[in-house]
C-alpha positions as CSV (number, residue, x, y, z in Angstrom):
1,X,73.3,7.5,36.3
2,X,73.2,3.7,36.2
3,X,70.5,3.7,38.8
4,X,68.4,6.2,36.8
5,X,68.8,4.2,33.5
6,X,67.9,0.9,35.3
7,X,64.8,2.6,36.8
8,X,63.6,3.9,33.4
9,X,64.2,0.4,31.8
10,X,62.0,-1.3,34.4
11,X,59.2,1.2,33.9
12,X,59.3,0.6,30.1
13,X,59.1,-3.2,30.5
14,X,56.1,-2.9,33.0
15,X,54.0,-0.3,31.1
16,X,54.1,-1.7,27.6
17,X,52.4,-5.1,28.2
18,X,49.6,-3.3,30.1
19,X,48.9,-1.0,27.2
20,X,48.7,-3.7,24.5
21,X,46.2,-6.5,24.1
22,X,46.9,-9.0,21.4
23,X,49.4,-6.6,19.7
24,X,46.7,-3.9,19.3
25,X,47.3,-0.7,21.2
26,X,44.6,0.4,23.5
27,X,44.1,3.3,25.9
28,X,45.4,2.5,29.4
29,X,42.3,4.3,30.7
30,X,40.1,1.3,29.9
31,X,42.5,-1.6,30.7
32,X,43.7,-0.7,34.1
33,X,40.5,-1.0,36.1
34,X,37.2,-3.0,35.4
35,X,35.2,0.1,36.5
36,X,36.2,1.9,33.3
37,X,35.1,-1.0,31.0
38,X,31.4,-0.2,31.4
39,X,30.6,3.2,30.0
40,X,27.2,4.9,30.4
41,X,25.6,5.5,27.0
42,X,23.2,8.3,26.2
43,X,19.5,7.5,25.7
44,X,18.9,6.0,22.2
45,X,16.5,8.1,20.1
46,X,14.9,6.6,17.0
47,X,13.9,9.1,14.4
48,X,13.0,9.0,10.7
49,X,14.7,11.1,8.1
50,X,12.4,13.9,7.2
51,X,14.0,14.3,3.8
52,X,13.1,10.7,2.7
53,X,10.0,8.8,1.6
54,X,8.6,5.7,3.1
55,X,8.0,2.9,0.6
56,X,5.4,0.4,1.8
57,X,4.7,-3.0,0.2
58,X,1.3,-4.5,1.1
59,X,-1.0,-7.4,0.4
60,X,-4.6,-6.5,-0.2
61,X,-7.8,-8.6,-0.2
62,X,-11.1,-7.0,-1.4
63,X,-14.6,-8.3,-1.4
64,X,-17.0,-6.3,-3.6
65,X,-20.6,-6.7,-4.7
66,X,-22.6,-4.7,-7.2
67,X,-26.3,-5.4,-7.4
68,X,-29.3,-4.1,-9.2
69,X,-32.9,-5.3,-9.2
70,X,-32.2,-8.3,-11.3
71,X,-28.4,-8.8,-11.6
72,X,-25.5,-9.3,-9.2
73,X,-21.7,-9.3,-9.6
74,X,-19.4,-10.5,-6.8
75,X,-15.6,-9.9,-6.9
76,X,-12.9,-11.3,-4.8
77,X,-9.5,-9.9,-5.6
78,X,-6.1,-10.5,-4.0
79,X,-3.2,-8.2,-5.0
80,X,0.1,-6.8,-4.1
81,X,0.3,-3.0,-4.0
82,X,2.8,-0.4,-2.9
83,X,2.7,3.2,-1.5
84,X,5.3,6.0,-1.5
85,X,4.6,8.3,1.5
86,X,6.7,11.5,1.6
87,X,7.9,13.0,4.9
88,X,7.6,16.7,5.7
89,X,11.1,17.6,4.4
90,X,10.4,16.2,0.9
91,X,9.9,18.9,-1.7
92,X,8.8,18.7,-5.4
93,X,7.8,15.0,-5.2
94,X,4.5,13.8,-3.9
95,X,4.8,10.1,-4.2
96,X,1.5,8.2,-4.0
97,X,-0.8,7.5,-1.0
98,X,-3.4,5.4,-2.9
99,X,-2.4,1.8,-3.7
100,X,-0.5,1.2,-6.9
101,X,-1.2,-2.4,-8.1
102,X,1.8,-4.5,-8.8
103,X,0.2,-7.9,-9.3
104,X,-3.4,-9.1,-8.9
105,X,-5.7,-12.1,-9.3
106,X,-9.5,-11.4,-9.8
107,X,-12.4,-13.8,-9.3
108,X,-15.8,-12.8,-10.5
109,X,-19.2,-14.5,-9.9
110,X,-22.2,-13.4,-12.1
111,X,-25.8,-14.2,-11.1
112,X,-29.2,-12.8,-12.2
113,X,-32.9,-13.4,-11.7
114,X,-33.0,-15.9,-14.6
115,X,-30.7,-18.3,-12.9
116,X,-27.4,-17.2,-14.3
117,X,-24.4,-18.8,-12.5
118,X,-21.2,-17.9,-14.3
119,X,-17.6,-17.1,-13.2
120,X,-14.7,-15.3,-14.8
121,X,-11.3,-13.7,-14.1
122,X,-12.1,-10.4,-15.9
123,X,-14.8,-7.8,-16.2
124,X,-14.8,-4.6,-18.2
125,X,-16.2,-2.4,-15.4
126,X,-14.5,-1.3,-12.2
127,X,-16.9,-0.9,-9.3
128,X,-14.7,-1.6,-6.3
129,X,-13.8,1.1,-3.8
130,X,-10.5,-0.6,-2.8
131,X,-8.3,1.4,-5.1
132,X,-9.3,4.7,-3.3
133,X,-8.3,3.6,0.2
134,X,-5.3,5.8,1.0
135,X,-2.9,5.8,3.9
136,X,-2.8,8.4,6.7
137,X,0.4,9.9,8.0
138,X,1.2,12.2,11.0
139,X,-2.2,12.1,12.8
140,X,-2.3,13.1,16.4
141,X,-3.7,10.9,19.1
142,X,-6.3,12.0,21.7
143,X,-4.8,13.3,24.9
144,X,-6.1,10.4,27.0
145,X,-4.6,7.8,24.6
146,X,-1.2,9.6,24.3
147,X,-0.7,9.9,28.1
148,X,-1.8,6.4,29.1
149,X,-0.2,3.3,27.7
150,X,-3.3,1.2,28.5
151,X,-6.5,3.1,27.8
152,X,-9.7,3.3,25.9
153,X,-11.3,6.5,24.6
154,X,-14.7,6.9,22.8
155,X,-15.4,10.1,20.9
156,X,-19.1,11.0,20.6
157,X,-21.0,13.6,18.7
158,X,-24.6,14.4,18.0
159,X,-24.8,11.5,15.5
160,X,-23.6,8.9,17.9
161,X,-20.2,7.3,18.3
162,X,-17.6,8.7,15.9
163,X,-14.3,7.1,17.0
164,X,-13.2,4.3,19.3
165,X,-9.5,4.3,20.4
166,X,-8.0,1.2,22.2
167,X,-4.3,1.2,23.3
168,X,-2.3,-1.6,24.8
169,X,1.3,-0.3,25.4
170,X,2.8,0.1,21.9
171,X,-0.2,-1.4,20.1
172,X,-3.2,0.8,19.1
173,X,-6.5,0.1,17.3
174,X,-8.8,2.9,15.9
175,X,-12.3,2.3,14.7
176,X,-13.9,5.2,12.9
177,X,-17.5,5.7,11.7
178,X,-16.7,8.1,8.9
179,X,-20.3,9.3,8.3
180,X,-20.8,10.2,11.9
181,X,-18.6,13.3,11.5
182,X,-17.8,15.3,8.5
183,X,-14.2,15.8,9.7
184,X,-13.7,12.1,9.5
185,X,-14.0,12.1,5.8
186,X,-11.0,14.3,5.0
187,X,-8.9,12.8,7.8
188,X,-9.3,9.1,7.3
189,X,-10.5,8.7,3.6
190,X,-9.3,11.9,1.8
191,X,-9.6,10.4,-1.7
192,X,-13.0,8.8,-1.3
193,X,-14.3,12.1,0.2
194,X,-14.0,13.6,-3.3
195,X,-17.0,11.5,-4.3
196,X,-19.2,13.3,-1.8
197,X,-19.4,16.1,-4.4
198,X,-21.0,13.8,-7.0
199,X,-24.4,12.1,-6.9
200,X,-23.0,9.0,-5.1
201,X,-25.0,8.3,-1.9
202,X,-22.9,6.6,0.8
203,X,-24.9,4.5,3.2
204,X,-22.1,3.4,5.5
205,X,-18.3,3.9,5.7
206,X,-16.3,2.3,8.5
207,X,-12.5,2.4,8.8
208,X,-10.3,0.4,11.2
209,X,-6.5,1.0,11.7
210,X,-4.1,-1.2,13.7
211,X,-0.8,0.2,14.7
212,X,2.2,-1.5,16.3
213,X,5.5,-0.3,17.9
214,X,4.4,3.2,18.6
215,X,7.2,5.6,19.7
216,X,5.5,9.0,19.6
217,X,2.1,10.5,20.3
218,X,1.4,10.8,16.6
219,X,0.3,8.1,14.1
220,X,2.7,7.7,11.2
221,X,2.5,5.4,8.2
222,X,5.5,3.5,9.4
223,X,3.5,2.3,12.4
224,X,0.5,0.9,10.5
225,X,0.2,-2.9,10.6
226,X,-3.3,-3.5,9.1
227,X,-6.2,-1.5,7.6
228,X,-9.8,-2.6,7.1
229,X,-12.4,-0.5,5.3
230,X,-16.1,-1.3,4.8
231,X,-18.0,0.9,2.3
232,X,-21.7,0.7,1.1
233,X,-22.9,3.1,-1.5
234,X,-25.8,3.7,-3.9
235,X,-24.0,4.2,-7.2
236,X,-20.3,4.4,-7.9
237,X,-19.8,7.9,-9.1
238,X,-20.2,6.9,-12.7
239,X,-22.6,5.1,-15.0
240,X,-22.2,1.3,-15.3
241,X,-22.7,0.8,-19.0
242,X,-24.8,-2.4,-19.9
243,X,-25.3,-3.3,-16.2
244,X,-28.3,-1.2,-15.3
245,X,-30.8,1.0,-17.0
246,X,-30.4,4.7,-16.9
247,X,-33.3,5.1,-14.5
248,X,-32.3,2.1,-12.4
249,X,-30.2,2.4,-9.3
250,X,-27.6,-0.1,-8.2
251,X,-25.8,-0.8,-4.9
252,X,-22.1,-1.3,-4.3
253,X,-20.4,-2.7,-1.2
254,X,-16.7,-3.2,-0.7
255,X,-14.7,-4.7,2.2
256,X,-10.9,-4.1,1.9
257,X,-8.2,-5.7,4.1
258,X,-4.7,-4.2,3.7
259,X,-1.8,-6.1,5.4
260,X,1.6,-4.3,5.5
261,X,4.4,-6.5,4.3
262,X,7.6,-4.4,4.1
263,X,8.6,-0.8,4.9
264,X,11.8,1.1,4.2
265,X,12.9,4.6,3.7
266,X,14.3,5.7,0.3
267,X,15.6,9.0,-1.2
268,X,13.7,10.9,-3.8
269,X,16.0,9.6,-6.5
270,X,15.3,6.0,-5.4
271,X,11.6,6.7,-5.2
272,X,11.5,7.9,-8.8
273,X,13.2,4.6,-9.8
274,X,10.5,2.7,-8.0
275,X,7.8,4.7,-9.7
276,X,9.0,4.0,-13.3
277,X,10.2,0.4,-12.8
278,X,7.2,-1.6,-11.6
279,X,9.0,-4.9,-12.3
280,X,11.6,-4.0,-9.7
281,X,9.3,-4.9,-6.9
282,X,8.8,-8.4,-8.2
283,X,12.5,-8.8,-8.7
284,X,13.7,-7.6,-5.3
285,X,11.0,-9.2,-3.1
286,X,10.3,-12.9,-2.5
287,X,6.6,-12.3,-2.1
288,X,5.0,-14.6,0.5
289,X,1.6,-14.4,2.2
290,X,1.7,-12.4,5.4
291,X,1.4,-14.4,8.6
292,X,-1.5,-12.5,10.1
293,X,-4.0,-13.2,7.3
294,X,-7.5,-14.1,8.2
295,X,-8.6,-17.5,6.8
296,X,-10.7,-17.6,3.6
297,X,-14.3,-18.9,3.7
298,X,-15.2,-22.1,1.9
299,X,-17.3,-20.1,-0.6
300,X,-14.3,-18.0,-1.6
301,X,-12.1,-21.1,-2.0
302,X,-14.8,-22.7,-4.3
303,X,-15.0,-19.5,-6.4
304,X,-11.2,-19.5,-6.8
305,X,-11.2,-23.1,-7.8
306,X,-13.9,-22.6,-10.5
307,X,-12.0,-19.6,-12.0
308,X,-8.7,-21.3,-12.0
309,X,-10.2,-24.2,-13.9
310,X,-11.2,-22.0,-16.8
311,X,-9.5,-23.0,-20.1
312,X,-8.8,-19.7,-21.9
313,X,-7.6,-21.3,-25.2
314,X,-11.0,-22.0,-26.9
315,X,-12.2,-18.5,-25.7
316,X,-9.2,-16.8,-27.3
317,X,-9.6,-18.8,-30.5
318,X,-13.3,-18.0,-30.8
319,X,-12.6,-14.2,-30.4
320,X,-13.2,-12.3,-33.7
321,X,-10.1,-10.5,-35.0
322,X,-10.5,-7.3,-37.0
323,X,-8.8,-8.2,-40.4
324,X,-7.9,-4.5,-40.9
325,X,-5.4,-4.6,-38.0
326,X,-4.4,-8.3,-37.9
327,X,-0.7,-8.7,-38.1
328,X,0.1,-5.0,-38.4
329,X,2.4,-3.0,-36.1
330,X,0.3,-0.4,-34.3
331,X,2.8,0.7,-31.7
332,X,3.3,4.5,-31.5
333,X,6.1,5.7,-33.6
334,X,8.9,8.1,-32.7
335,X,9.3,11.5,-34.3
336,X,12.3,10.2,-36.3
337,X,10.3,7.2,-37.6
338,X,7.5,9.5,-38.6
339,X,9.8,11.7,-40.7
340,X,11.3,8.7,-42.4
341,X,7.8,7.4,-43.4
342,X,6.8,10.8,-44.7
343,X,9.9,11.0,-47.0
344,X,9.5,7.4,-48.2
345,X,5.9,8.1,-49.3
346,X,4.7,4.7,-48.2
347,X,0.9,4.5,-48.7
348,X,0.7,1.4,-46.5
349,X,2.1,3.4,-43.6
350,X,-0.4,6.1,-44.0
351,X,-3.2,3.5,-43.9
352,X,-1.6,2.0,-40.7
353,X,-1.3,5.5,-39.1
354,X,-5.0,6.2,-39.8
355,X,-6.0,3.0,-38.1
356,X,-3.9,3.7,-35.0
357,X,-6.2,4.6,-32.0
358,X,-6.1,8.2,-30.9
């Protein structure tokens, strides 16, 4: 019996130190032999959540020109925008695929045949096409591009070259001549294609997408790195009041550069918060210029300097103020406030309500 007890005591003393490391119990299976320390892991698969939305923050530059026979307006605008792209599993919430402007700086240059040379930071007409440039999501690659990591594919039709695909491993560039094929309109610029039903005549539309870090054979919004769109049109889908005569045509050209700044997936609940709280973007992000920006020309820099030098104080003081509404509160009233004013029989309030714009 003594021999058996001594044997058990020796086994207890030997096993316990081997099964503990730094006082933390570990499985003897991974401490006995170095062969068991390295464990083969399954292949890592990266996949997005189909029930979430992709929130994209982007920096945009646009160069737009509107010209008639005697007048010309040039616009350079830089702005921060965001997109909310829903995945397939999202229901009852569409988000937005066209850019929502968060902050913007505009620089206008006005010229005419009489020698006008004026600049401003505002204009009452919107003639740029940049706000209609939406984002694609889930588009399939051509078979040749999907199966070869380094390849080039050119798609022709009866009107010439329609698309040029260039792939270099996980990077991809697509150049599309939208007017060369009617299917290109709904695929690459679905929102601008709505203007084809109006009297707007498009002379040229070219789209260029740059993708990085591709992991599948489909092009998703999360892979977009940069977008460039060139549009030339006769007209803008609407009349430009006080710019041209009714029987006088005008031309519009827009070049838009979109640089992706940040991407993250959010739930529907979080997406609705982003939608109704625009200031949240400015609070949560320390906005800096993207690193891959193309340099500005000297002419654009001179225009920015002229506009930034404008003193708005004398302009604001010289603006005529309607005495009927000066100093009055014209904010829309709640239902409760309206009932209170009715029972008070305040004639001044009735006058104020009549002046409120409808």
